[in-house]
Each structure stands twice: as C-alpha cells, then as structure tokens.
Backbone as CSV, one residue per row, in Angstrom:
resi,resn,N_x,N_y,N_z,CA_x,CA_y,CA_z,C_x,C_y,C_z
1,MET,5.137,4.772,-5.631,6.243,4.218,-4.863,6.134,4.700,-3.423
2,ASN,6.150,3.816,-2.502,6.087,4.205,-1.101,7.489,4.487,-0.574
3,THR,7.571,5.470,0.271,8.815,5.748,0.970,8.601,5.334,2.413
4,LEU,9.591,5.500,3.223,9.474,5.091,4.608,8.355,5.830,5.322
5,PHE,8.166,7.117,5.029,7.205,7.924,5.769,6.158,8.577,4.883
6,GLY,6.084,8.245,3.640,5.113,8.902,2.769,4.969,8.160,1.467
7,GLU,4.461,8.871,0.497,4.183,8.254,-0.781,4.625,9.207,-1.879
8,ARG,5.272,8.673,-2.901,5.677,9.472,-4.047,4.823,9.090,-5.239
9,LYS,4.663,10.054,-6.150,3.946,9.735,-7.383,4.776,8.758,-8.195
10,GLU,4.097,7.863,-8.885,4.804,6.917,-9.727,5.575,7.654,-10.804
11,GLY,6.767,7.228,-11.039,7.583,7.803,-12.095,8.261,9.109,-11.737
12,ALA,8.072,9.611,-10.526,8.718,10.863,-10.128,10.193,10.597,-9.884
13,THR,11.020,11.377,-10.516,12.464,11.257,-10.310,13.051,12.633,-10.098
14,LYS,14.159,12.662,-9.433,14.831,13.936,-9.223,15.620,14.296,-10.468
15,ILE,15.646,15.579,-10.782,16.408,16.060,-11.919,17.725,16.611,-11.401
16,VAL,18.804,16.228,-12.043,20.100,16.770,-11.672,20.454,17.847,-12.692
17,LEU,20.543,19.073,-12.223,20.901,20.183,-13.089,22.402,20.400,-12.956
18,THR,23.115,20.419,-14.074,24.573,20.477,-14.022,25.156,21.821,-14.431
19,LYS,24.358,22.643,-15.096,24.849,23.938,-15.545,24.075,25.045,-14.847
20,VAL,24.742,26.121,-14.551,24.117,27.228,-13.833,22.906,27.757,-14.577
21,ASP,22.948,27.839,-15.879,21.827,28.398,-16.630,20.608,27.478,-16.673
22,GLU,20.714,26.265,-16.171,19.574,25.359,-16.104,18.683,25.629,-14.893
23,TYR,19.218,26.312,-13.885,18.466,26.563,-12.663,17.539,27.755,-12.816
24,PRO,16.367,27.716,-12.165,15.508,28.900,-12.145,16.222,30.018,-11.384
25,GLU,15.868,31.257,-11.670,16.482,32.384,-10.976,16.077,32.380,-9.523
26,ALA,17.010,32.136,-8.649,16.732,32.145,-7.207,17.935,31.611,-6.463
27,PRO,18.004,31.874,-5.172,19.007,31.170,-4.381,18.647,29.683,-4.423
28,ILE,19.643,28.849,-4.550,19.350,27.427,-4.690,20.122,26.609,-3.675
29,SER,19.659,25.410,-3.501,20.418,24.419,-2.755,20.629,23.258,-3.711
30,LEU,21.713,22.589,-3.569,22.057,21.532,-4.516,21.601,20.156,-4.071
31,GLY,20.740,20.096,-3.089,20.236,18.813,-2.638,20.730,18.497,-1.244
32,THR,20.203,17.481,-0.688,20.560,17.121,0.671,21.823,16.278,0.699
33,THR,22.587,16.440,1.730,23.759,15.599,1.934,23.473,14.561,3.004
34,LEU,22.241,14.539,3.503,21.869,13.607,4.556,21.719,12.205,3.996
35,SER,22.138,11.229,4.752,21.945,9.848,4.330,20.857,9.170,5.142
36,ASN,20.449,9.773,6.238,19.392,9.223,7.074,18.103,10.003,6.855
37,PHE,16.980,9.281,6.880,15.695,9.944,6.743,15.457,10.846,7.948
38,THR,14.893,12.025,7.709,14.689,12.987,8.800,13.260,13.489,8.879
39,GLY,12.368,12.942,8.074,11.003,13.443,8.027,10.021,12.644,8.861
40,ASP,10.503,11.888,9.838,9.608,10.998,10.558,8.880,11.622,11.744
41,TRP,9.138,12.866,12.082,8.510,13.455,13.266,7.443,14.491,12.937
42,ARG,7.180,14.745,11.695,6.223,15.783,11.322,4.792,15.378,11.657
43,THR,3.919,16.392,11.709,2.491,16.182,11.953,1.686,16.433,10.682
44,PHE,2.138,17.387,9.863,1.450,17.737,8.624,2.370,17.487,7.438
45,ILE,1.761,17.153,6.292,2.530,16.962,5.071,1.971,17.867,3.974
46,PRO,2.841,18.376,3.102,2.368,19.176,1.980,1.856,18.281,0.852
47,ILE,0.715,18.647,0.306,0.128,17.939,-0.830,0.090,18.929,-1.995
48,VAL,0.669,18.550,-3.127,0.741,19.420,-4.301,-0.412,19.103,-5.251
49,ASP,-1.179,20.129,-5.605,-2.256,20.007,-6.595,-1.704,20.552,-7.915
50,GLU,-1.307,19.647,-8.815,-0.685,20.066,-10.074,-1.617,20.899,-10.952
51,SER,-2.921,20.763,-10.759,-3.857,21.551,-11.571,-3.797,23.037,-11.220
52,LYS,-3.295,23.364,-10.038,-3.158,24.763,-9.625,-1.726,25.271,-9.774
53,CYS,-0.786,24.367,-9.934,0.642,24.734,-9.986,0.976,25.439,-11.300
54,VAL,1.678,26.566,-11.208,2.093,27.322,-12.393,3.595,27.205,-12.636
55,LYS,4.241,26.287,-11.937,5.671,26.005,-12.089,6.533,27.238,-11.836
56,CYS,6.184,27.994,-10.803,6.976,29.179,-10.456,8.178,28.810,-9.587
57,TYR,8.148,27.650,-8.957,9.226,27.105,-8.134,9.515,27.903,-6.873
58,ILE,8.585,28.729,-6.454,8.783,29.475,-5.208,8.866,28.510,-4.033
59,CYS,8.051,27.471,-4.037,8.103,26.478,-2.957,9.475,25.816,-2.908
60,TRP,10.010,25.490,-4.049,11.331,24.860,-4.157,12.417,25.794,-3.635
61,LYS,12.270,27.076,-3.962,13.272,28.063,-3.540,13.309,28.238,-2.034
62,PHE,12.145,28.151,-1.380,12.068,28.442,0.046,12.151,27.212,0.941
63,CYS,12.101,26.028,0.391,12.158,24.816,1.214,13.512,24.735,1.914
64,PRO,13.524,24.682,3.253,14.796,24.706,3.977,15.555,23.378,3.968
65,GLU,14.999,22.300,3.471,15.647,20.990,3.617,16.669,20.604,2.562
66,PRO,16.549,20.604,1.336,15.430,20.798,0.427,14.689,19.485,0.163
67,ALA,13.442,19.463,0.523,12.621,18.272,0.342,11.739,18.369,-0.888
68,ILE,11.709,19.526,-1.520,10.924,19.693,-2.738,11.876,19.600,-3.921
69,TYR,11.478,18.833,-4.912,12.310,18.706,-6.107,11.453,18.885,-7.352
70,ILE,12.107,19.171,-8.451,11.424,19.406,-9.722,11.465,18.111,-10.529
71,LYS,10.287,17.642,-10.934,10.188,16.417,-11.713,10.484,16.703,-13.180
72,GLU,10.627,15.652,-13.956,10.935,15.797,-15.378,9.873,16.571,-16.137
73,ASP,8.606,16.512,-15.687,7.538,17.236,-16.377,7.452,18.705,-15.935
74,GLY,8.350,19.120,-15.037,8.394,20.516,-14.599,7.598,20.813,-13.343
75,TYR,6.755,19.890,-12.919,6.010,20.088,-11.682,6.888,19.723,-10.495
76,VAL,6.492,20.193,-9.326,7.257,19.884,-8.126,6.659,18.691,-7.403
77,ALA,7.486,18.022,-6.633,7.050,16.907,-5.796,7.779,17.028,-4.467
78,VAL,7.286,16.331,-3.482,7.849,16.405,-2.140,8.508,15.073,-1.796
79,ASP,9.721,15.138,-1.320,10.408,13.947,-0.827,10.066,13.830,0.651
80,TYR,9.082,13.001,0.957,8.576,12.887,2.322,9.586,12.254,3.278
81,ASP,10.634,11.652,2.755,11.666,11.102,3.627,12.425,12.206,4.356
82,TYR,12.430,13.419,3.784,13.170,14.532,4.377,12.298,15.712,4.781
83,CYS,11.054,15.767,4.305,10.145,16.875,4.613,9.827,16.902,6.101
84,LYS,9.964,18.074,6.711,9.670,18.236,8.142,8.239,18.706,8.392
85,GLY,7.515,19.050,7.335,6.135,19.500,7.499,6.022,20.909,8.031
86,CYS,7.001,21.747,7.750,7.023,23.109,8.308,5.956,24.017,7.701
87,GLY,5.534,23.730,6.457,4.481,24.513,5.819,4.948,25.760,5.089
88,ILE,6.254,25.985,5.033,6.759,27.168,4.326,6.345,27.113,2.861
89,CYS,6.418,25.956,2.249,6.057,25.820,0.831,4.601,26.220,0.596
90,ALA,3.707,25.747,1.445,2.284,26.068,1.310,2.027,27.546,1.556
91,ASN,2.739,28.103,2.508,2.571,29.523,2.824,3.057,30.416,1.690
92,GLU,4.118,30.035,1.008,4.708,30.857,-0.051,4.063,30.655,-1.417
93,CYS,3.322,29.573,-1.613,2.739,29.278,-2.924,1.705,30.344,-3.301
94,PRO,1.931,31.082,-4.408,1.015,32.163,-4.773,-0.345,31.682,-5.287
95,THR,-0.422,30.441,-5.775,-1.684,29.925,-6.302,-2.361,28.947,-5.344
96,LYS,-1.782,28.774,-4.167,-2.313,27.848,-3.155,-2.429,26.420,-3.702
97,ALA,-1.426,26.035,-4.505,-1.377,24.683,-5.065,-0.890,23.667,-4.042
98,ILE,-0.371,24.145,-2.924,0.111,23.251,-1.878,-0.723,23.457,-0.625
99,THR,-1.244,22.363,-0.122,-2.004,22.420,1.123,-1.333,21.496,2.136
100,MET,-1.484,21.840,3.389,-0.930,21.023,4.464,-2.053,20.162,5.029
101,GLU,-1.818,18.867,5.050,-2.810,17.933,5.573,-2.206,17.122,6.696
102,LYS,-3.021,16.781,7.659,-2.563,15.994,8.794,-2.097,14.623,8.300
103,GLU,-0.902,14.261,8.723,-0.353,12.977,8.302,-0.848,11.872,9.225
104,GLU,-1.238,10.784,8.611,-1.649,9.612,9.379,-0.651,8.513,9.106
105,LYS,-0.005,8.054,10.157,1.028,7.018,9.986,0.504,5.676,10.376
C-alpha cells in the first residue's frame, strides 16, 4: 500500500492496545493526534529488516512521533506519513535491524 510519502508493507495494520498489561514495559505514547501528514520534509527513511528484528520494541519506545507501530505479527513498521527521518530508531536498535536510507521522491 502506498502512502503519500512512502510505502507500507501489504497487510500492515496498527494494533490498538486497550489494557495497560498489553503494552511492553516502557514509557509509551498512545499514537498521534495529528490529522495532517508531517513526514514530507525528511531526507532519510528507516528501513526495517525483519530477519534481524528481535521484537524488543526499543525503536517503538524511542520514536518521538510516534511513527513506528507494532504489526499484528509482532514486528514493527514505520508510518512514513509521520516519520521525520531523525534516525533515533536506527541508532537505538541493538541488532541494527533498522537502517537509514536516502529517500527518493
């Protein structure tokens, strides 16, 4: 599925967690309240390599937007409509499952 400024994996959906015990241990954000896309000025985009991902959710915990969400299969995905390309997720990933690549529009 294409978004305005990026591409999502087919079938990726956001999970809505309704109970506190469903969340991973960490400070959390409950999602964006923005209605307008804000990811159109970035230069780099994070690319997630699921083969390296151990589902630790550190990237999700540190994303300031939050543009990273947890898919139904437990892996993370990036909502490029809101991602600013800051690289915090890639920097914090302990297995280097996230790399920053130059975005071509």
